ZALO-444610 format. One line per field, with one value per residue: residue in one letter; residue number from 0; x, y, z of N, C-alpha, C, O in turn. Coordinates in pm, whole numbers, plus 50000, padded with zeros to 5 digits. Layout:
# ZALO-444610
residu = c(A_...)
num = c(NUM_...)
n_x = c(X_...)
n_y = c(Y_...)
n_z = c(Z_...)
ca_x = c(X_...)
ca_y = c(Y_...)
ca_z = c(Z_...)
c_x = c(X_...)
c_y = c(Y_...)
c_z = c(Z_...)
o_x = c(X_...)
o_y = c(Y_...)
o_z = c(Z_...)
***
This chain:
# ZALO-444610
residu = c(X_X_X_X_X_X_X_X_X_X_X_X_X_X_X_X_X_X_X_X_X_X_X_X_X_X_X_X_X_X_X_X_X_X_X_X_X_X_X_X_X_X_X_X_X_X_X_X_X_X_X_X_X_X_X_X_X_X_X_X_X_X_X_X_X_X_X_X_X_X_X_X_X_X_X_X_X_X_X_X_X_X_X_X_X_X_X_X_X_X_X_X_X_X_X_X_X_X_X_X_X_X_X_X_X)
num = c(0_1_2_3_4_5_6_7_8_9_10_11_12_13_14_15_16_17_18_19_20_21_22_23_24_25_26_27_28_29_30_31_32_33_34_35_36_37_38_39_40_41_42_43_44_45_46_47_48_49_50_51_52_53_54_55_56_57_58_59_60_61_62_63_64_65_66_67_68_69_70_71_72_73_74_75_76_77_78_79_80_81_82_83_84_85_86_87_88_89_90_91_92_93_94_95_96_97_98_99_100_101_102_103_104)
n_x = c(48496_48794_49068_49343_49645_49939_50254_50586_50790_50683_50637_50842_50772_50515_50600_50754_50576_50370_50128_50203_50083_50212_50133_50173_50091_50174_50245_50314_50573_50735_50749_50844_51079_51202_51039_50967_51132_50916_50697_50438_50287_50016_49700_49605_49305_49188_49250_49016_48883_49062_49085_49081_49216_49491_49517_49561_49716_49951_49948_49754_49643_49716_49723_49703_49685_49886_49858_50037_50088_50236_50201_50045_49788_49615_49669_49496_49226_49222_49281_49011_48790_48808_48857_48543_48485_48563_48813_49129_49279_49558_49662_49998_50106_50161_50329_50526_50707_50797_50801_51095_51254_51213_51382_51646_51765)
n_y = c(49342_49352_49293_49209_49040_49066_48860_48977_48916_48958_49254_49417_49282_49382_49673_49688_49561_49677_50004_50140_50288_50289_50303_50349_50359_50341_50490_50888_50933_50629_50650_50871_50803_50616_50407_50193_50241_50452_50465_50692_50819_50777_50900_50661_50690_50861_50794_50625_50876_51093_50908_50988_51234_51122_50976_51105_51269_51176_50975_50933_50690_50454_50113_49979_49964_49941_49899_49927_49832_49823_49578_49432_49365_49617_49722_49573_49513_49800_49798_49587_49743_49945_49834_49701_49885_49935_50036_49947_49736_49619_49455_49469_49162_49072_49297_49606_49529_49250_49267_49370_49210_49048_49174_49171_48994)
n_z = c(49319_49365_49526_49688_49801_49910_49852_50062_49882_49618_49612_49414_49195_49116_49114_48950_48724_48705_48687_48932_49300_49548_49908_50244_50627_50837_51094_51081_51171_51113_50902_50806_50921_50772_50479_50211_49923_49699_49848_49953_50222_50398_50628_50757_50870_50713_50502_50326_50255_50184_49901_49597_49592_49604_49474_49204_49216_49276_49031_48830_48612_48806_48774_49035_49343_49632_49944_50251_50616_50988_51030_50888_50962_50945_50694_50554_50613_50486_50314_50203_50211_50049_49797_49807_49688_49448_49383_49233_49429_49674_49968_50134_50228_50557_50643_50635_50798_50745_50528_50540_50659_50445_50192_50305_50259)
ca_x = c(48568_48933_49186_49465_49705_50047_50383_50711_50877_50589_50566_50961_50742_50495_50664_50821_50562_50240_50152_50164_50054_50252_50061_50238_49958_50168_50258_50404_50738_50765_50747_50972_51224_51248_51012_50967_51119_50841_50562_50319_50198_49846_49662_49469_49189_49129_49240_48899_48812_49148_49204_49079_49309_49636_49510_49517_49797_50075_49915_49612_49611_49762_49689_49732_49706_49919_49897_50103_50086_50331_50212_49963_49660_49476_49650_49425_49129_49125_49252_48873_48646_48812_48803_48458_48425_48633_48909_49204_49366_49611_49740_50153_50058_50320_50308_50635_50824_50808_50900_51195_51233_51311_51498_51768_51799)
ca_y = c(49338_49349_49306_49132_49053_48970_48853_49073_48918_49011_49344_49454_49264_49401_49786_49626_49557_49770_50155_50120_50365_50252_50370_50359_50352_50329_50677_50944_50902_50561_50666_50942_50743_50412_50382_50152_50313_50447_50474_50744_50831_50858_50781_50527_50705_50921_50764_50639_51029_51135_50874_51042_51335_51060_50890_51226_51380_51126_50895_50899_50530_50353_49991_49882_50048_49863_49969_49835_49936_49747_49423_49400_49409_49706_49730_49445_49611_49992_49760_49581_49866_49987_49699_49749_50063_49955_50010_49735_49774_49508_49484_49319_49029_49114_49459_49635_49422_49123_49324_49431_49071_48980_49284_49197_48787)
ca_z = c(49442_49332_49624_49681_49931_49804_49993_49994_49753_49533_49578_49335_49052_49084_49113_48814_48585_48669_48775_49114_49395_49680_50019_50370_50625_50955_51179_51001_51261_51112_50740_50758_50993_50725_50412_50126_49886_49624_49903_50021_50300_50453_50753_50682_50973_50636_50383_50235_50216_50087_49714_49492_49533_49608_49331_49088_49309_49248_48921_48806_48582_48868_48829_49155_49436_49726_50162_50400_50823_51045_51011_50765_50980_50907_50526_50490_50694_50463_50128_50173_50238_49899_49697_49769_49588_49292_49396_49240_49574_49759_50087_50128_50352_50584_50655_50634_50880_50691_50383_50553_50675_50263_50136_50348_50260)
c_x = c(48693_48995_49273_49603_49803_50150_50512_50751_50849_50595_50711_50824_50669_50492_50706_50691_50417_50253_50116_50106_50059_50246_50138_50174_50001_50219_50358_50568_50776_50800_50877_51094_51307_51080_51020_50968_50983_50753_50529_50285_50128_49853_49544_49343_49070_49177_49149_48878_48931_49153_49179_49190_49414_49638_49538_49640_49908_50035_49791_49592_49646_49615_49668_49765_49738_49911_49939_50100_50236_50370_50143_49769_49541_49509_49548_49296_49076_49148_49086_48822_48683_48835_48662_48387_48514_48698_49032_49307_49447_49667_49928_50116_50249_50408_50521_50767_50850_50867_51073_51265_51344_51396_51633_51830_51843)
c_y = c(49328_49395_49170_49098_48938_48988_49017_49000_48918_49152_49421_49366_49316_49590_49806_49677_49586_49900_50083_50273_50312_50344_50317_50429_50399_50488_50687_50946_50829_50587_50745_50878_50640_50404_50251_50217_50328_50536_50681_50736_50854_50798_50736_50518_50752_50895_50660_50787_51096_51041_50865_51134_51243_51034_51041_51268_51269_50970_50843_50820_50443_50226_49845_50016_49989_49941_49869_49936_49795_49622_49353_49377_49508_49809_49677_49543_49717_49876_49675_49692_49912_49964_49711_49851_50065_49992_49895_49821_49578_49528_49350_49255_49046_49250_49508_49591_49279_49130_49396_49382_49034_49001_49236_49028_48804)
c_z = c(49415_49471_49606_49787_49817_49858_49927_49917_49625_49490_49452_49154_49017_49033_48980_48693_48516_48696_48911_49204_49567_49842_50147_50455_50793_50990_51081_51039_51138_50981_50724_50801_50845_50660_50321_50008_49776_49639_49925_50145_50357_50573_50695_50771_50801_50470_50269_50178_50061_49925_49656_49493_49582_49434_49224_49160_49248_49149_48926_48771_48675_48852_48893_49244_49565_49897_50197_50480_50804_51011_50909_50802_50903_50747_50572_50486_50598_50290_50087_50172_50078_49805_49727_49746_49551_49302_49404_49359_49608_49810_50090_50245_50447_50697_50617_50713_50864_50561_50411_50602_50484_50208_50199_50336_50104)
o_x = c(48718_48979_49266_49635_49791_50176_50521_50737_50926_50572_50652_50818_50676_50416_50699_50691_50363_50365_50034_50096_49976_50330_50167_50164_49925_50225_50435_50662_50835_50905_50978_51200_51426_50989_51106_50863_50930_50713_50612_50248_50135_49928_49445_49274_48956_49151_49192_48857_48917_49216_49203_49269_49476_49707_49478_49640_49951_50085_49737_49503_49613_49496_49644_49833_49639_49975_49902_50105_50293_50475_50172_49671_49437_49444_49491_49265_48957_49073_49038_48828_48594_48841_48624_48274_48589_48715_49054_49375_49406_49755_49954_50099_50368_50499_50610_50886_50908_50943_51145_51367_51457_51482_51734_51921_51879)
o_y = c(49234_49507_49070_49199_48845_49095_49097_49071_48895_49187_49505_49410_49342_49637_49909_49770_49564_49941_50007_50371_50300_50425_50199_50549_50460_50581_50611_50958_50892_50532_50714_50890_50610_50397_50179_50257_50218_50627_50770_50625_50968_50714_50760_50416_50715_50952_50624_50804_51125_51093_50763_51123_51329_51055_50999_51380_51310_50863_50752_50772_50329_50227_49727_50118_49971_50040_49753_50058_49728_49567_49246_49373_49488_49901_49750_49624_49748_49872_49688_49728_49914_50045_49756_49892_50158_50038_49808_49924_49467_49607_49232_49311_49037_49268_49431_49612_49205_49055_49453_49446_49013_48924_49266_48973_48706)
o_z = c(49491_49520_49535_49850_49737_49913_49833_49818_49533_49375_49384_49039_48897_48949_48912_48614_48407_48727_48962_49130_49658_49881_50125_50429_50868_50909_51023_50960_51050_50947_50662_50739_50829_50743_50372_49959_49755_49566_49905_50181_50401_50624_50626_50780_50773_50364_50159_50058_49942_49833_49592_49399_49645_49335_49125_49109_49141_49185_48990_48841_48644_48884_48867_49227_49635_49931_50185_50463_50717_50981_50857_50728_50840_50697_50652_50398_50593_50193_49974_50054_49993_49713_49619_49771_49580_49189_49488_49362_49577_49778_50065_50353_50420_50778_50582_50692_50944_50499_50330_50627_50440_50166_50136_50398_50039)
***
């Protein structure tokens, strides 16, 4: 099982060094208003069912699937489930809210 929790300050390093699919699990309306650049939106309740389609659509050879939600709780639970299925997955610690604070520093 490969599950990582990454701090927002390390996100850019992952995006630069690895082949990543960055998935926003927040409400679609929140995603449409603003999101981390390069992220794609997915319904967290259906992600396990749709993960293969997302991988094929956005990047077949992803080294990491990084998930985030508002504060990191939902993404951590979903990441745990995907890790149990063998996916290389990470959850963004503190979610979008912490990333937004760190990106302004």
